[in-house]
C-alpha positions as CSV (number, residue, x, y, z in Angstrom):
1,M,-19.5,0.7,5.8
2,A,-17.0,-2.0,5.0
3,A,-17.8,-5.5,6.2
4,P,-15.7,-6.7,9.3
5,Y,-13.6,-9.0,7.1
6,H,-13.3,-6.7,4.1
7,D,-9.6,-6.0,4.7
8,L,-8.8,-9.7,4.3
9,Y,-9.5,-9.3,0.6
10,T,-7.6,-6.1,0.1
11,N,-4.0,-6.1,-1.2
12,H,-2.3,-5.1,2.1
13,F,1.1,-4.7,0.3
14,A,-0.2,-1.6,-1.3
15,N,-0.9,-0.1,2.1
16,I,2.6,-0.6,3.5
17,R,4.2,2.7,4.8
18,C,8.0,2.7,4.7
19,S,10.9,4.0,2.7
20,R,11.5,2.8,-0.8
21,A,14.7,1.1,0.2
22,T,13.0,-0.7,3.1
23,F,10.3,-2.0,0.7
24,L,12.9,-3.1,-1.8
25,G,14.5,-5.2,0.9
26,F,11.2,-6.7,1.8
27,L,10.6,-7.5,-1.9
28,S,14.0,-8.9,-2.4
29,Y,13.4,-11.4,0.5
30,T,10.3,-12.7,-1.3
31,V,12.3,-13.0,-4.6
32,T,14.8,-15.3,-2.9
33,A,12.1,-17.3,-1.0
34,T,10.0,-18.0,-4.0
35,A,13.0,-19.0,-6.1
36,A,13.8,-21.6,-3.5
37,S,10.2,-22.8,-3.2
38,A,9.5,-26.5,-3.8
39,N,6.0,-25.6,-5.0
40,P,6.0,-25.1,-8.8
41,A,3.2,-22.5,-8.8
42,V,5.0,-20.3,-6.3
43,Q,8.4,-20.7,-7.8
44,A,7.1,-19.7,-11.2
45,L,6.3,-16.2,-9.8
46,S,9.9,-15.6,-8.8
47,A,11.1,-14.4,-12.3
48,G,8.6,-11.6,-12.4
49,L,9.4,-10.5,-8.8
50,H,13.1,-10.6,-9.7
51,A,12.6,-8.3,-12.7
52,A,10.5,-5.9,-10.6
53,A,13.1,-5.8,-7.8
54,G,15.8,-5.0,-10.4
55,A,13.9,-2.1,-11.9
56,L,13.0,-0.7,-8.5
57,G,16.6,-1.1,-7.3
58,T,17.8,1.1,-10.1
59,S,15.3,3.8,-9.2
60,V,16.2,3.8,-5.5
61,V,19.9,4.1,-6.2
62,A,19.2,7.0,-8.6
63,R,16.9,8.8,-6.1
64,E,19.5,8.5,-3.2
65,G,22.2,9.7,-5.5
66,Q,20.2,12.8,-6.3
67,D,19.3,13.5,-2.7
68,G,22.8,12.8,-1.4
69,T,21.3,12.6,2.1
70,S,22.0,8.9,2.5
71,Q,25.7,9.5,2.0
72,T,26.2,12.9,3.6
73,L,23.8,13.2,6.5
74,T,25.4,11.8,9.7
75,R,23.4,13.5,12.5
76,S,19.7,13.9,13.1
77,R,18.0,17.3,13.6
78,K,17.8,16.6,17.3
79,D,21.5,15.8,17.5
80,V,22.4,19.0,15.6
81,L,20.3,21.2,17.8
82,R,22.0,19.7,20.9
83,A,25.4,20.4,19.3
84,M,24.4,24.0,18.6
85,R,23.4,24.5,22.3
86,V,26.7,23.1,23.4
87,F,28.5,25.3,20.9
88,V,26.8,28.4,22.4
89,Q,27.8,27.5,25.9
90,D,31.4,26.7,24.9
91,T,31.8,29.8,22.8
92,N,30.6,31.9,25.7
93,A,32.9,30.4,28.2
94,L,36.0,30.0,26.0
95,S,35.8,33.0,23.6
96,L,33.3,35.7,24.6
97,V,33.9,36.0,28.3
98,P,37.8,35.9,28.1
99,T,37.8,38.4,25.2
100,Y,35.3,40.9,26.5
101,R,35.8,40.6,30.2
102,Q,36.7,44.3,30.4
103,Q,34.1,45.2,27.7
104,P,30.7,44.3,29.1
105,E,28.9,46.5,26.6
106,T,30.4,44.6,23.7
107,L,29.6,41.3,25.3
108,K,26.0,42.5,25.5
109,Q,25.9,43.1,21.8
110,L,26.7,39.4,21.3
111,L,24.2,38.2,23.9
112,P,21.7,41.1,24.2
113,Q,19.2,39.1,26.3
114,G,21.7,36.9,28.1
115,L,23.0,33.4,27.5
116,M,19.9,31.6,28.7
117,H,17.8,33.4,26.0
118,L,19.7,31.1,23.6
119,T,20.4,27.9,25.5
120,K,16.9,27.7,27.0
121,A,15.0,28.6,23.8
122,S,12.4,26.3,22.4
123,A,13.2,24.1,19.4
124,T,11.1,26.6,17.3
125,D,12.8,29.8,18.6
126,F,16.4,28.5,19.0
127,P,17.4,28.2,15.3
128,V,16.3,31.8,14.6
129,R,18.1,33.1,17.7
130,F,21.2,31.0,16.9
131,E,21.3,32.5,13.3
132,A,21.4,36.0,14.8
133,F,24.1,34.9,17.2
134,A,26.2,33.4,14.3
135,Q,25.9,36.7,12.3
136,T,27.1,38.6,15.4
137,L,30.1,36.3,15.8
138,T,31.1,36.8,12.2
139,A,30.7,40.6,12.6
140,H,33.2,40.4,15.5
141,K,35.8,38.3,13.8
142,A,38.4,40.9,14.3
143,D,38.3,40.2,18.0
144,L,37.2,36.5,18.0
145,G,38.9,35.2,14.9
146,T,37.0,33.5,12.1
147,A,36.8,30.0,13.5
148,V,33.8,30.5,15.7
149,G,31.8,32.2,13.0
150,V,32.6,29.5,10.5
151,K,31.6,26.8,12.9
152,A,28.3,28.5,13.7
153,T,27.5,28.8,10.0
154,A,28.4,25.2,9.4
155,L,26.0,24.1,12.2
156,L,23.2,26.2,10.6
157,T,23.9,24.5,7.2
158,E,23.9,21.0,8.9
159,L,20.6,21.9,10.7
160,A,19.0,22.8,7.4
161,A,20.1,19.5,5.8
162,A,18.9,17.5,8.8
163,T,15.5,19.3,8.8
164,A,15.0,18.6,5.1
165,A,15.9,15.0,5.6
166,K,13.5,14.7,8.6
167,D,10.7,16.4,6.6
168,A,11.3,13.9,3.7
169,G,11.2,11.0,6.2
170,L,7.9,12.2,7.6
171,K,6.4,12.4,4.1
172,V,7.5,8.8,3.3
173,A,6.0,7.7,6.6
174,K,2.6,9.1,5.5
175,E,2.9,7.7,2.0
176,T,1.8,4.2,1.1
177,I,3.9,2.2,-1.4
178,G,0.8,1.6,-3.5
179,A,0.3,5.4,-3.8
180,L,3.6,5.8,-5.6
181,G,2.1,4.2,-8.7
182,G,4.0,2.7,-11.6
183,Q,6.4,-0.1,-10.9
184,W,5.8,0.2,-7.2
185,T,2.1,-0.7,-7.7
186,Q,3.1,-3.5,-10.0
187,A,5.4,-4.9,-7.3
188,C,2.5,-4.8,-4.8
189,Q,0.4,-6.7,-7.2
190,L,3.1,-9.4,-7.7
191,L,3.5,-9.8,-4.0
192,W,-0.3,-10.2,-3.6
193,Q,-0.2,-12.9,-6.3
194,V,2.4,-14.8,-4.3
195,H,0.3,-14.3,-1.2
196,C,-2.8,-15.7,-2.9
197,T,-0.9,-18.5,-4.7
198,A,0.8,-19.7,-1.6
199,L,-2.5,-19.7,0.4
200,A,-4.1,-21.7,-2.3
201,A,-1.2,-24.2,-2.3
202,F,-1.0,-24.5,1.5
203,W,-4.6,-24.0,2.4
204,E,-4.5,-26.8,4.9
205,H,-1.5,-25.3,6.6
206,P,-1.7,-21.5,5.8
207,E,1.1,-20.6,8.1
208,Q,3.4,-22.1,5.5
209,A,2.4,-19.3,3.1
210,E,4.0,-16.7,5.4
211,I,7.5,-18.1,4.9
212,Y,7.7,-16.2,1.6
213,F,7.4,-12.8,3.4
214,N,9.7,-11.3,6.0
215,Y,7.4,-8.7,7.7
216,G,10.1,-8.2,10.3
217,L,11.9,-6.1,7.8
218,L,9.1,-3.5,7.8
219,P,8.8,-0.8,10.5
220,R,6.1,-1.0,13.1
221,R,3.2,1.3,12.5
222,N,1.8,4.3,14.6
223,V,4.4,4.2,17.4
224,K,5.3,7.9,18.1
225,K,7.8,9.5,20.4
226,T,8.3,13.2,21.2
227,D,11.7,14.3,22.4
228,A,12.8,17.3,24.3
229,D,13.6,19.3,21.2
230,G,10.0,18.9,20.0
231,D,10.7,16.3,17.3
232,T,7.9,13.8,16.7
233,S,9.0,10.7,14.7
234,T,7.8,7.2,14.0
235,Q,9.9,4.6,15.7
236,P,10.6,1.2,14.1
């Protein structure tokens, strides 16, 4: 069992859990703070930090460019699910009922178990039921036109992208920066060096060592929220 104070001698930067971009912002703050330091020992570490931040910045830009999510994703999974439920209600009221008022059997083909089977479905069941609904809308395009089917398909595509982004975000939340290895581990070691050097320089007033780090840029840990659509996410 670890001693009660064991974690005081562990590089806590390697245990940070956040996105790469967030960590890069945290690192960049320390680059600027050390460069402006009046303490020669602390200031001397700024060059290495600057080089590490530059290398990691390139990798973050490349990663986001490959994913494309940072530029293209505009709504969360929860928001898309809500939009889909609204779409079902609007489509029923504005398209299905007026078109098939005199054809109840055809309307039943589109909503075989009723409107609430869709709108009141759980977050797990709703996407599957919505996909079947979208396929039926497309099959009846001769009566309904193509717009509703196209819109339903677009919502399914957006949901898939939002779900993938959410899953990636949860993976990052579980992944420590130190576990990424390579240049990320090196950056953690450099930050620890600044931490230790500053504490040695300001041991009489250790609070002065903290000015080289902006922990406010990092998300708070282990604060969870579950919404009505069943999403559980870590809140900053």
